[in-house]
C-alpha positions in Angstrom: 3.2 2.5 3.1 6.3 0.3 3.2 10.0 1.1 2.8 9.4 4.8 3.1 12.4 7.0 3.4 13.2 10.6 4.0 14.5 11.2 0.4 11.5 13.5 -0.2 9.3 15.7 2.0 6.5 13.2 2.2 6.6 9.4 2.7 4.2 8.6 -0.2 6.8 10.0 -2.6 9.3 7.2 -1.7 7.3 4.0 -1.0 4.3 2.1 -2.3 1.1 2.6 -0.3 -1.4 0.0 0.9 -4.6 2.0 0.6 -6.9 2.0 3.7 -10.0 4.0 2.9 -13.8 4.2 3.5 -14.8 3.1 0.0 -18.5 3.7 0.8 -17.8 7.4 1.5 -15.3 8.0 -1.3 -16.0 7.2 -5.0 -12.5 6.5 -6.5 -11.0 4.4 -9.3 -10.0 0.8 -8.5 -6.3 1.6 -7.9 -7.3 4.1 -5.2 -9.7 1.8 -3.2 -9.0 -0.2 -0.1 -6.4 -2.8 -0.5 -4.8 -1.2 -3.6 -1.3 -0.2 -4.2 -2.4 3.5 -4.4 -2.4 4.8 -7.9 -0.8 1.7 -9.4 -2.6 -1.7 -8.8 -6.3 -2.2 -8.1 -7.3 -5.0 -5.6 -9.1 -8.1 -6.7 -11.1 -10.7 -4.8 -11.9 -8.4 -1.9 -14.7 -8.2 0.6 -15.3 -5.2 2.8 -17.0 -5.3 6.1 -20.1 -3.2 6.6 -20.0 0.1 8.4 -19.6 -0.4 12.1 -17.4 -3.6 11.8 -13.6 -3.8 11.6 -11.8 -4.7 8.4 -8.7 -6.8 8.9 -5.6 -5.8 6.9 -2.2 -7.5 6.4 0.8 -6.2 4.6 3.5 -8.8 3.9 6.9 -7.7 2.5 9.6 -10.3 2.0 12.6 -9.1 0.0 10.9 -7.7 -3.1 7.7 -9.7 -2.8 4.7 -7.8 -1.5 1.2 -9.0 -0.6 -1.8 -7.0 0.5 -4.4 -8.9 2.4 -7.9 -7.7 3.3 -10.3 -9.7 5.5 -8.3 -12.9 5.0 -8.1 -12.6 1.2 -5.1 -11.8 -0.8 -6.1 -8.8 -2.9 -2.8 -7.6 -4.4 0.6 -9.3 -5.1 3.6 -7.8 -6.8 7.4 -7.8 -6.9 9.2 -4.5 -6.2 11.8 -3.7 -8.9 10.3 -6.2 -11.3 9.9 -5.1 -14.9 6.1 -5.2 -14.6 6.1 -3.1 -11.4 8.7 -0.6 -12.8 6.6 -0.2 -16.0 3.5 0.7 -13.9 5.5 3.3 -12.0 7.1 4.7 -15.2 3.7 5.0 -16.9 2.2 6.8 -13.9 2.1 10.5 -14.3 2.0 10.7 -10.5 5.1 8.7 -9.5 7.4 8.9 -12.5 8.7 12.2 -11.3 10.2 10.6 -8.1 13.3 8.7 -9.3 13.7 7.0 -6.0 10.1 5.8 -5.6 10.1 2.1 -4.4 13.9 1.8 -4.8 14.9 1.5 -1.2 15.7 -2.0 0.2 14.8 -0.9 3.7 12.8 1.9 5.2 10.0 2.8 7.5 6.3 1.8 7.8 4.3 5.0 7.6 0.6 5.9 8.2 -0.9 8.8 6.4 -4.1 10.5 7.6 -6.2 12.4 5.1 -9.4 12.6 7.0 -10.2 14.2 10.4 -10.4 10.8 12.1 -9.2 7.2 11.6 -9.2 4.3 14.0 -6.9 1.3 14.2 -7.1 -1.6 16.5 -4.6 -4.3 17.4 -1.7 -3.2 15.2 1.1 -5.7 15.2 4.5 -5.2 13.4 7.1 -7.9 13.2 10.3 -8.3 11.3 10.4 -11.6 9.3 13.6 -13.7 9.2 16.2 -12.4 6.7 16.8 -14.3 3.5 
């Protein structure tokens, strides 16, 4: 999740989520699969590594431009606060009750764990030059 704030009692209520999930284990709609903007935008053009191999993810946020990358393929691209993104949020029965969802210009990077175990390897976070 990016640009998460403490406006609400959970980070997913304030910022868009880059979904990381074992798609082979869970059977969910496209906007809830790996690489998605959870609940809003389904990924396209993605390839998942087989069980036992690492998937490589990248989240790029520059101003309002956001890209989700999965195994060297761009799978989602959107603009925060654009009319098309705001329409997705407004039409979502899940997020439209959080008036401050995706509105913060700055915030935290958050990881959310829903299963008993998750592994990450070689996490790198860097701040890009300001515009």
